[in-house]
All heavy atoms as a GROMACS GRO file, in nm:
protein
  494
    1THR      N    1   2.252   3.780  -5.265
    1THR     CA    2   2.252   3.910  -5.330
    1THR      C    3   2.383   3.928  -5.405
    1THR      O    4   2.486   3.874  -5.366
    1THR     CB    5   2.230   4.022  -5.226
    1THR    OG1    6   2.226   4.146  -5.295
    1THR    CG2    7   2.340   4.027  -5.123
    2LYS      N    8   2.379   4.004  -5.512
    2LYS     CA    9   2.502   4.033  -5.586
    2LYS      C   10   2.578   4.148  -5.523
    2LYS      O   11   2.695   4.168  -5.550
    2LYS     CB   12   2.469   4.064  -5.732
    2LYS     CG   13   2.418   3.944  -5.806
    2LYS     CD   14   2.396   3.975  -5.951
    2LYS     CE   15   2.345   3.853  -6.023
    2LYS     NZ   16   2.328   3.878  -6.165
    3GLY      N   17   2.513   4.226  -5.440
    3GLY     CA   18   2.580   4.337  -5.374
    3GLY      C   19   2.480   4.436  -5.317
    3GLY      O   20   2.363   4.435  -5.350
    4ILE      N   21   2.531   4.521  -5.230
    4ILE     CA   22   2.450   4.624  -5.165
    4ILE      C   23   2.520   4.758  -5.179
    4ILE      O   24   2.641   4.768  -5.157
    4ILE     CB   25   2.431   4.591  -5.015
    4ILE    CG1   26   2.352   4.461  -4.999
    4ILE    CG2   27   2.364   4.706  -4.941
    4ILE    CD1   28   2.343   4.412  -4.856
    5VAL      N   29   2.443   4.860  -5.216
    5VAL     CA   30   2.495   4.997  -5.222
    5VAL      C   31   2.427   5.075  -5.110
    5VAL      O   32   2.304   5.080  -5.103
    5VAL     CB   33   2.465   5.063  -5.358
    5VAL    CG1   34   2.512   5.208  -5.359
    5VAL    CG2   35   2.529   4.984  -5.472
    6THR      N   36   2.508   5.133  -5.021
    6THR     CA   37   2.452   5.220  -4.918
    6THR      C   38   2.484   5.364  -4.956
    6THR      O   39   2.588   5.393  -5.012
    6THR     CB   40   2.509   5.189  -4.778
    6THR    OG1   41   2.652   5.200  -4.782
    6THR    CG2   42   2.470   5.050  -4.732
    7VAL      N   43   2.391   5.453  -4.926
    7VAL     CA   44   2.408   5.595  -4.959
    7VAL      C   45   2.373   5.676  -4.835
    7VAL      O   46   2.269   5.654  -4.774
    7VAL     CB   47   2.314   5.636  -5.075
    7VAL    CG1   48   2.334   5.783  -5.110
    7VAL    CG2   49   2.335   5.547  -5.196
    8GLU      N   50   2.462   5.767  -4.800
    8GLU     CA   51   2.432   5.855  -4.687
    8GLU      C   52   2.492   5.992  -4.712
    8GLU      O   53   2.594   6.005  -4.778
    8GLU     CB   54   2.479   5.795  -4.556
    8GLU     CG   55   2.620   5.742  -4.555
    8GLU     CD   56   2.643   5.648  -4.438
    8GLU    OE1   57   2.606   5.682  -4.324
    8GLU    OE2   58   2.700   5.541  -4.460
    9GLU      N   59   2.425   6.092  -4.659
    9GLU     CA   60   2.471   6.229  -4.678
    9GLU      C   61   2.559   6.272  -4.563
    9GLU      O   62   2.551   6.384  -4.514
    9GLU     CB   63   2.352   6.323  -4.699
    9GLU     CG   64   2.247   6.312  -4.594
    9GLU     CD   65   2.125   6.394  -4.628
    9GLU    OE1   66   2.082   6.399  -4.743
    9GLU    OE2   67   2.072   6.454  -4.534
   10ALA      N   68   2.645   6.182  -4.522
   10ALA     CA   69   2.741   6.206  -4.415
   10ALA      C   70   2.856   6.108  -4.437
   10ALA      O   71   2.869   6.052  -4.545
   10ALA     CB   72   2.674   6.184  -4.280
   11LEU      N   73   2.937   6.086  -4.334
   11LEU     CA   74   3.046   5.989  -4.347
   11LEU      C   75   2.990   5.850  -4.373
   11LEU      O   76   2.889   5.811  -4.315
   11LEU     CB   77   3.132   5.988  -4.220
   11LEU     CG   78   3.215   6.112  -4.195
   11LEU    CD1   79   3.283   6.104  -4.058
   11LEU    CD2   80   3.320   6.130  -4.304
   12VAL      N   81   3.059   5.774  -4.458
   12VAL     CA   82   3.012   5.640  -4.492
   12VAL      C   83   3.025   5.542  -4.376
   12VAL      O   84   2.980   5.428  -4.386
   12VAL     CB   85   3.088   5.584  -4.615
   12VAL    CG1   86   3.057   5.666  -4.738
   12VAL    CG2   87   3.237   5.576  -4.590
   13THR      N   88   3.082   5.585  -4.266
   13THR     CA   89   3.099   5.497  -4.150
   13THR      C   90   2.971   5.479  -4.069
   13THR      O   91   2.967   5.397  -3.978
   13THR     CB   92   3.210   5.550  -4.059
   13THR    OG1   93   3.178   5.685  -4.022
   13THR    CG2   94   3.344   5.546  -4.128
   14GLY      N   95   2.866   5.552  -4.100
   14GLY     CA   96   2.738   5.538  -4.028
   14GLY      C   97   2.663   5.417  -4.078
   14GLY      O   98   2.688   5.303  -4.037
   15LEU      N   99   2.570   5.439  -4.169
   15LEU     CA  100   2.490   5.331  -4.226
   15LEU      C  101   2.580   5.230  -4.297
   15LEU      O  102   2.566   5.109  -4.278
   15LEU     CB  103   2.386   5.386  -4.324
   15LEU     CG  104   2.306   5.282  -4.401
   15LEU    CD1  105   2.220   5.199  -4.306
   15LEU    CD2  106   2.222   5.348  -4.509
   16GLY      N  107   2.674   5.278  -4.378
   16GLY     CA  108   2.763   5.187  -4.451
   16GLY      C  109   2.842   5.097  -4.358
   16GLY      O  110   2.857   4.978  -4.383
   17GLY      N  111   2.892   5.153  -4.249
   17GLY     CA  112   2.967   5.075  -4.152
   17GLY      C  113   2.880   4.972  -4.083
   17GLY      O  114   2.923   4.858  -4.061
   18ALA      N  115   2.758   5.010  -4.050
   18ALA     CA  116   2.666   4.916  -3.984
   18ALA      C  117   2.630   4.801  -4.077
   18ALA      O  118   2.629   4.685  -4.037
   18ALA     CB  119   2.539   4.990  -3.938
   19VAL      N  120   2.603   4.831  -4.202
   19VAL     CA  121   2.571   4.727  -4.300
   19VAL      C  122   2.693   4.636  -4.321
   19VAL      O  123   2.680   4.514  -4.325
   19VAL     CB  124   2.522   4.788  -4.433
   19VAL    CG1  125   2.512   4.682  -4.542
   19VAL    CG2  126   2.388   4.857  -4.413
   20ALA      N  127   2.812   4.696  -4.330
   20ALA     CA  128   2.934   4.616  -4.348
   20ALA      C  129   2.954   4.520  -4.231
   20ALA      O  130   2.995   4.405  -4.251
   20ALA     CB  131   3.055   4.710  -4.361
   21GLU      N  132   2.924   4.565  -4.111
   21GLU     CA  133   2.939   4.479  -3.993
   21GLU      C  134   2.845   4.360  -4.000
   21GLU      O  135   2.884   4.246  -3.974
   21GLU     CB  136   2.914   4.560  -3.866
   21GLU     CG  137   2.934   4.479  -3.740
   21GLU     CD  138   2.915   4.563  -3.613
   21GLU    OE1  139   2.909   4.688  -3.623
   21GLU    OE2  140   2.905   4.502  -3.507
   22VAL      N  141   2.720   4.383  -4.038
   22VAL     CA  142   2.624   4.274  -4.049
   22VAL      C  143   2.666   4.178  -4.161
   22VAL      O  144   2.663   4.056  -4.143
   22VAL     CB  145   2.481   4.327  -4.075
   22VAL    CG1  146   2.385   4.215  -4.110
   22VAL    CG2  147   2.431   4.403  -3.953
   23LEU      N  148   2.707   4.232  -4.274
   23LEU     CA  149   2.750   4.146  -4.385
   23LEU      C  150   2.870   4.061  -4.345
   23LEU      O  151   2.876   3.942  -4.378
   23LEU     CB  152   2.784   4.230  -4.508
   23LEU     CG  153   2.668   4.302  -4.576
   23LEU    CD1  154   2.720   4.388  -4.691
   23LEU    CD2  155   2.565   4.202  -4.626
   24ALA      N  156   2.964   4.121  -4.276
   24ALA     CA  157   3.086   4.049  -4.238
   24ALA      C  158   3.058   3.935  -4.141
   24ALA      O  159   3.125   3.832  -4.144
   24ALA     CB  160   3.188   4.145  -4.176
   25THR      N  161   2.957   3.951  -4.057
   25THR     CA  162   2.933   3.850  -3.954
   25THR      C  163   2.822   3.752  -3.987
   25THR      O  164   2.815   3.646  -3.926
   25THR     CB  165   2.900   3.918  -3.819
   25THR    OG1  166   2.784   4.001  -3.836
   25THR    CG2  167   3.015   4.002  -3.769
   26THR      N  168   2.736   3.785  -4.084
   26THR     CA  169   2.623   3.696  -4.110
   26THR      C  170   2.611   3.648  -4.255
   26THR      O  171   2.567   3.537  -4.278
   26THR     CB  172   2.489   3.761  -4.071
   26THR    OG1  173   2.470   3.877  -4.151
   26THR    CG2  174   2.487   3.796  -3.924
   27HIS      N  175   2.644   3.734  -4.350
   27HIS     CA  176   2.626   3.698  -4.490
   27HIS      C  177   2.720   3.780  -4.578
   27HIS      O  178   2.681   3.884  -4.631
   27HIS     CB  179   2.481   3.722  -4.534
   27HIS     CG  180   2.453   3.678  -4.672
   27HIS    ND1  181   2.438   3.546  -4.707
   27HIS    CD2  182   2.439   3.749  -4.787
   27HIS    CE1  183   2.414   3.538  -4.837
   27HIS    NE2  184   2.415   3.660  -4.887
   28PRO      N  185   2.844   3.736  -4.592
   28PRO     CA  186   2.939   3.814  -4.672
   28PRO      C  187   2.885   3.844  -4.812
   28PRO      O  188   2.833   3.755  -4.880
   28PRO     CB  189   3.062   3.723  -4.680
   28PRO     CG  190   3.052   3.637  -4.558
   28PRO     CD  191   2.905   3.614  -4.538
   29ALA      N  192   2.892   3.969  -4.850
   29ALA     CA  193   2.847   4.013  -4.982
   29ALA      C  194   2.927   4.138  -5.018
   29ALA      O  195   2.981   4.207  -4.931
   29ALA     CB  196   2.698   4.044  -4.981
   30ARG      N  197   2.934   4.166  -5.146
   30ARG     CA  198   3.002   4.287  -5.191
   30ARG      C  199   2.920   4.409  -5.151
   30ARG      O  200   2.798   4.404  -5.148
   30ARG     CB  201   3.021   4.282  -5.342
   30ARG     CG  202   3.112   4.167  -5.383
   30ARG     CD  203   3.129   4.160  -5.531
   30ARG     NE  204   3.205   4.280  -5.571
   30ARG     CZ  205   3.225   4.314  -5.697
   30ARG    NH1  206   3.179   4.241  -5.795
   30ARG    NH2  207   3.293   4.422  -5.726
   31GLN      N  208   2.991   4.518  -5.123
   31GLN     CA  209   2.924   4.640  -5.080
   31GLN      C  210   2.996   4.761  -5.138
   31GLN      O  211   3.118   4.765  -5.146
   31GLN     CB  212   2.923   4.650  -4.928
   31GLN     CG  213   2.857   4.777  -4.876
   31GLN     CD  214   2.866   4.791  -4.726
   31GLN    OE1  215   2.932   4.713  -4.658
   31GLN    NE2  216   2.799   4.891  -4.672
   32ALA      N  217   2.918   4.859  -5.180
   32ALA     CA  218   2.972   4.989  -5.220
   32ALA      C  219   2.908   5.093  -5.129
   32ALA      O  220   2.788   5.087  -5.101
   32ALA     CB  221   2.939   5.020  -5.365
   33MET      N  222   2.990   5.186  -5.080
   33MET     CA  223   2.940   5.291  -4.992
   33MET      C  224   2.954   5.426  -5.062
   33MET      O  225   3.064   5.464  -5.102
   33MET     CB  226   3.017   5.292  -4.861
   33MET     CG  227   2.996   5.169  -4.778
   33MET     SD  228   3.080   5.178  -4.618
   33MET     CE  229   3.211   5.061  -4.645
   34VAL      N  230   2.843   5.496  -5.077
   34VAL     CA  231   2.843   5.629  -5.138
   34VAL      C  232   2.818   5.730  -5.028
   34VAL      O  233   2.723   5.717  -4.950
   34VAL     CB  234   2.733   5.640  -5.247
   34VAL    CG1  235   2.730   5.781  -5.305
   34VAL    CG2  236   2.755   5.537  -5.357
   35GLY      N  237   2.906   5.827  -5.019
   35GLY     CA  238   2.893   5.931  -4.917
   35GLY      C  239   3.027   5.996  -4.894
   35GLY      O  240   3.120   5.979  -4.973
   36PHE      N  241   3.039   6.068  -4.786
   36PHE     CA  242   3.164   6.136  -4.754
   36PHE      C  243   3.265   6.035  -4.700
   36PHE      O  244   3.235   5.963  -4.605
   36PHE     CB  245   3.140   6.247  -4.651
   36PHE     CG  246   3.059   6.361  -4.703
   36PHE    CD1  247   2.921   6.362  -4.689
   36PHE    CD2  248   3.120   6.468  -4.768
   36PHE    CE1  249   2.845   6.468  -4.738
   36PHE    CE2  250   3.046   6.574  -4.818
   36PHE     CZ  251   2.907   6.573  -4.802
   37ARG      N  252   3.380   6.029  -4.762
   37ARG     CA  253   3.488   5.942  -4.715
   37ARG      C  254   3.555   6.008  -4.595
   37ARG      O  255   3.520   6.118  -4.555
   37ARG     CB  256   3.590   5.917  -4.827
   37ARG     CG  257   3.531   5.842  -4.944
   37ARG     CD  258   3.511   5.700  -4.904
   37ARG     NE  259   3.426   5.630  -4.998
   37ARG     CZ  260   3.395   5.504  -4.985
   37ARG    NH1  261   3.442   5.434  -4.883
   37ARG    NH2  262   3.316   5.446  -5.071
   38ASP      N  263   3.652   5.944  -4.539
   38ASP     CA  264   3.721   5.994  -4.420
   38ASP      C  265   3.815   6.109  -4.458
   38ASP      O  266   3.936   6.096  -4.452
   38ASP     CB  267   3.798   5.880  -4.354
   38ASP     CG  268   3.849   5.916  -4.216
   38ASP    OD1  269   3.798   6.014  -4.159
   38ASP    OD2  270   3.940   5.849  -4.168
   39VAL      N  271   3.753   6.220  -4.500
   39VAL     CA  272   3.828   6.339  -4.540
   39VAL      C  273   3.756   6.462  -4.484
   39VAL      O  274   3.636   6.456  -4.456
   39VAL     CB  275   3.841   6.353  -4.693
   39VAL    CG1  276   3.921   6.238  -4.752
   39VAL    CG2  277   3.704   6.361  -4.758
   40PHE      N  278   3.828   6.568  -4.472
   40PHE     CA  279   3.765   6.693  -4.434
   40PHE      C  280   3.701   6.753  -4.558
   40PHE      O  281   3.766   6.769  -4.661
   40PHE     CB  282   3.867   6.791  -4.377
   40PHE     CG  283   3.919   6.751  -4.242
   40PHE    CD1  284   4.044   6.695  -4.228
   40PHE    CD2  285   3.839   6.767  -4.129
   40PHE    CE1  286   4.092   6.658  -4.103
   40PHE    CE2  287   3.885   6.729  -4.004
   40PHE     CZ  288   4.011   6.674  -3.991
   41ALA      N  289   3.574   6.780  -4.551
   41ALA     CA  290   3.502   6.838  -4.664
   41ALA      C  291   3.509   6.990  -4.656
   41ALA      O  292   3.500   7.048  -4.548
   41ALA     CB  293   3.357   6.793  -4.663
   42VAL      N  294   3.527   7.051  -4.770
   42VAL     CA  295   3.522   7.197  -4.774
   42VAL      C  296   3.377   7.240  -4.764
   42VAL      O  297   3.285   7.161  -4.788
   42VAL     CB  298   3.587   7.252  -4.903
   42VAL    CG1  299   3.734   7.217  -4.908
   42VAL    CG2  300   3.514   7.199  -5.024
   43THR      N  301   3.355   7.363  -4.731
   43THR     CA  302   3.219   7.412  -4.724
   43THR      C  303   3.170   7.451  -4.862
   43THR      O  304   3.248   7.489  -4.949
   43THR     CB  305   3.207   7.533  -4.629
   43THR    OG1  306   3.318   7.619  -4.650
   43THR    CG2  307   3.200   7.491  -4.487
   44GLY      N  308   3.043   7.440  -4.880
   44GLY     CA  309   2.980   7.476  -5.006
   44GLY      C  310   2.833   7.442  -4.998
   44GLY      O  311   2.784   7.394  -4.895
   45SER      N  312   2.763   7.463  -5.106
   45SER     CA  313   2.621   7.430  -5.108
   45SER      C  314   2.604   7.278  -5.100
   45SER      O  315   2.694   7.201  -5.134
   45SER     CB  316   2.556   7.482  -5.237
   45SER     OG  317   2.602   7.406  -5.348
   46THR      N  318   2.489   7.238  -5.055
   46THR     CA  319   2.460   7.095  -5.046
   46THR      C  320   2.474   7.030  -5.184
   46THR      O  321   2.535   6.923  -5.197
   46THR     CB  322   2.317   7.073  -4.992
   46THR    OG1  323   2.306   7.136  -4.866
   46THR    CG2  324   2.285   6.926  -4.979
   47THR      N  325   2.422   7.093  -5.286
   47THR     CA  326   2.431   7.038  -5.422
   47THR      C  327   2.575   7.019  -5.463
   47THR      O  328   2.614   6.913  -5.514
   47THR     CB  329   2.359   7.131  -5.522
   47THR    OG1  330   2.222   7.145  -5.481
   47THR    CG2  331   2.365   7.076  -5.662
   48TRP      N  332   2.658   7.118  -5.442
   48TRP     CA  333   2.800   7.109  -5.481
   48TRP      C  334   2.871   6.998  -5.404
   48TRP      O  335   2.945   6.919  -5.460
   48TRP     CB  336   2.869   7.243  -5.460
   48TRP     CG  337   3.011   7.242  -5.507
   48TRP    CD1  338   3.054   7.264  -5.634
   48TRP    CD2  339   3.127   7.218  -5.427
   48TRP    NE1  340   3.192   7.253  -5.639
   48TRP    CE2  341   3.240   7.225  -5.513
   48TRP    CE3  342   3.148   7.191  -5.293
   48TRP    CZ2  343   3.368   7.206  -5.469
   48TRP    CZ3  344   3.278   7.172  -5.249
   48TRP    CH2  345   3.386   7.179  -5.336
   49LEU      N  346   2.850   6.994  -5.271
   49LEU     CA  347   2.914   6.891  -5.190
   49LEU      C  348   2.871   6.751  -5.232
   49LEU      O  349   2.954   6.661  -5.244
   49LEU     CB  350   2.882   6.913  -5.041
   49LEU     CG  351   2.954   7.030  -4.976
   49LEU    CD1  352   2.895   7.058  -4.838
   49LEU    CD2  353   3.103   7.002  -4.965
   50PHE      N  354   2.743   6.732  -5.256
   50PHE     CA  355   2.695   6.600  -5.300
   50PHE      C  356   2.758   6.561  -5.433
   50PHE      O  357   2.798   6.446  -5.452
   50PHE     CB  358   2.543   6.599  -5.311
   50PHE     CG  359   2.472   6.588  -5.178
   50PHE    CD1  360   2.538   6.601  -5.057
   50PHE    CD2  361   2.336   6.566  -5.173
   50PHE    CE1  362   2.473   6.591  -4.935
   50PHE    CE2  363   2.269   6.554  -5.052
   50PHE     CZ  364   2.337   6.568  -4.933
   51GLU      N  365   2.767   6.655  -5.525
   51GLU     CA  366   2.830   6.626  -5.655
   51GLU      C  367   2.976   6.587  -5.638
   51GLU      O  368   3.025   6.495  -5.704
   51GLU     CB  369   2.816   6.746  -5.748
   51GLU     CG  370   2.675   6.766  -5.799
   51GLU     CD  371   2.657   6.896  -5.877
   51GLU    OE1  372   2.754   6.976  -5.886
   51GLU    OE2  373   2.546   6.917  -5.928
   52GLN      N  374   3.047   6.656  -5.550
   52GLN     CA  375   3.189   6.628  -5.528
   52GLN      C  376   3.212   6.489  -5.469
   52GLN      O  377   3.316   6.429  -5.489
   52GLN     CB  378   3.251   6.733  -5.434
   52GLN     CG  379   3.252   6.873  -5.490
   52GLN     CD  380   3.327   6.880  -5.623
   52GLN    OE1  381   3.442   6.842  -5.632
   52GLN    NE2  382   3.259   6.926  -5.726
   53HIS      N  383   3.114   6.438  -5.396
   53HIS     CA  384   3.129   6.310  -5.328
   53HIS      C  385   3.046   6.198  -5.390
   53HIS      O  386   3.032   6.091  -5.332
   53HIS     CB  387   3.097   6.326  -5.179
   53HIS     CG  388   3.198   6.411  -5.108
   53HIS    ND1  389   3.316   6.362  -5.060
   53HIS    CD2  390   3.200   6.544  -5.083
   53HIS    CE1  391   3.386   6.460  -5.006
   53HIS    NE2  392   3.317   6.572  -5.019
   54GLY      N  393   2.990   6.223  -5.508
   54GLY     CA  394   2.917   6.119  -5.580
   54GLY      C  395   2.780   6.087  -5.524
   54GLY      O  396   2.723   5.983  -5.555
   55ILE      N  397   2.726   6.176  -5.443
   55ILE     CA  398   2.594   6.153  -5.385
   55ILE      C  399   2.488   6.212  -5.477
   55ILE      O  400   2.418   6.309  -5.445
   55ILE     CB  401   2.586   6.212  -5.242
   55ILE    CG1  402   2.705   6.167  -5.158
   55ILE    CG2  403   2.455   6.170  -5.174
   55ILE    CD1  404   2.716   6.237  -5.024
   56THR      N  405   2.479   6.155  -5.596
   56THR     CA  406   2.384   6.197  -5.698
   56THR      C  407   2.325   6.071  -5.759
   56THR      O  408   2.377   5.961  -5.738
   56THR     CB  409   2.453   6.279  -5.809
   56THR    OG1  410   2.551   6.195  -5.873
   56THR    CG2  411   2.519   6.404  -5.755
   57GLY      N  412   2.221   6.086  -5.835
   57GLY     CA  413   2.162   5.971  -5.903
   57GLY      C  414   2.264   5.898  -5.988
   57GLY      O  415   2.276   5.775  -5.982
   58SER      N  416   2.342   5.973  -6.066
   58SER     CA  417   2.441   5.909  -6.152
   58SER      C  418   2.556   5.850  -6.071
   58SER      O  419   2.609   5.745  -6.105
   58SER     CB  420   2.494   6.007  -6.257
   58SER     OG  421   2.556   6.117  -6.196
   59GLY      N  422   2.593   5.914  -5.961
   59GLY     CA  423   2.698   5.861  -5.876
   59GLY      C  424   2.658   5.729  -5.811
   59GLY      O  425   2.739   5.634  -5.801
   60ILE      N  426   2.533   5.722  -5.769
   60ILE     CA  427   2.483   5.598  -5.709
   60ILE      C  428   2.475   5.488  -5.815
   60ILE      O  429   2.513   5.374  -5.792
   60ILE     CB  430   2.346   5.623  -5.642
   60ILE    CG1  431   2.363   5.723  -5.526
   60ILE    CG2  432   2.282   5.493  -5.595
   60ILE    CD1  433   2.234   5.783  -5.478
   61ALA      N  434   2.425   5.523  -5.933
   61ALA     CA  435   2.416   5.425  -6.042
   61ALA      C  436   2.557   5.376  -6.081
   61ALA      O  437   2.576   5.256  -6.104
   61ALA     CB  438   2.347   5.487  -6.164
   62ASP      N  439   2.654   5.465  -6.086
   62ASP     CA  440   2.792   5.425  -6.116
   62ASP      C  441   2.846   5.328  -6.012
   62ASP      O  442   2.912   5.230  -6.044
   62ASP     CB  443   2.885   5.546  -6.125
   62ASP     CG  444   2.859   5.630  -6.249
   62ASP    OD1  445   2.794   5.582  -6.344
   62ASP    OD2  446   2.907   5.747  -6.249
   63ALA      N  447   2.817   5.354  -5.885
   63ALA     CA  448   2.862   5.266  -5.777
   63ALA      C  449   2.800   5.126  -5.794
   63ALA      O  450   2.867   5.025  -5.776
   63ALA     CB  451   2.826   5.324  -5.641
   64ALA      N  452   2.672   5.122  -5.828
   64ALA     CA  453   2.605   4.993  -5.848
   64ALA      C  454   2.663   4.919  -5.967
   64ALA      O  455   2.688   4.799  -5.961
   64ALA     CB  456   2.454   5.015  -5.866
   65ARG      N  457   2.686   4.991  -6.077
   65ARG     CA  458   2.744   4.926  -6.196
   65ARG      C  459   2.884   4.874  -6.167
   65ARG      O  460   2.920   4.763  -6.208
   65ARG     CB  461   2.747   5.024  -6.313
   65ARG     CG  462   2.615   5.035  -6.386
   65ARG     CD  463   2.630   5.111  -6.517
   65ARG     NE  464   2.644   5.254  -6.499
   65ARG     CZ  465   2.544   5.338  -6.482
   65ARG    NH1  466   2.420   5.294  -6.479
   65ARG    NH2  467   2.566   5.467  -6.466
   66THR      N  468   2.964   4.950  -6.095
   66THR     CA  469   3.099   4.907  -6.061
   66THR      C  470   3.094   4.785  -5.969
   66THR      O  471   3.171   4.691  -5.986
   66THR     CB  472   3.175   5.022  -5.991
   66THR    OG1  473   3.183   5.133  -6.081
   66THR    CG2  474   3.314   4.980  -5.950
   67LEU      N  475   3.003   4.786  -5.876
   67LEU     CA  476   2.988   4.675  -5.782
   67LEU      C  477   2.951   4.546  -5.856
   67LEU      O  478   3.004   4.440  -5.826
   67LEU     CB  479   2.879   4.709  -5.680
   67LEU     CG  480   2.853   4.606  -5.570
   67LEU    CD1  481   2.976   4.594  -5.480
   67LEU    CD2  482   2.734   4.648  -5.488
   68LEU      N  483   2.863   4.557  -5.953
   68LEU     CA  484   2.819   4.439  -6.026
   68LEU      C  485   2.915   4.401  -6.139
   68LEU      O  486   2.907   4.291  -6.192
   68LEU     CB  487   2.679   4.462  -6.083
   68LEU     CG  488   2.571   4.484  -5.977
   68LEU    CD1  489   2.438   4.517  -6.042
   68LEU    CD2  490   2.558   4.362  -5.888
   69GLY      N  491   3.004   4.494  -6.170
   69GLY     CA  492   3.109   4.486  -6.264
   69GLY      C  493   3.122   4.394  -6.369
   69GLY      O  494   3.184   4.337  -6.435
   0.00000   0.00000   0.00000
């Protein structure tokens, strides 16, 4: 694979961390994680929070394009 993009509506350490662990131990590959980074998020609407953290169609597409670079 050229790379894997994981997307989650929470901290990237959930699904993204699990995928990273499997990749590191069985099949190294590039990975991009879209979601909340290890920061305190301010409160707001779901739409606003997702936009701030790149959890949108364009944010995911940007992550994939950057990964394939």
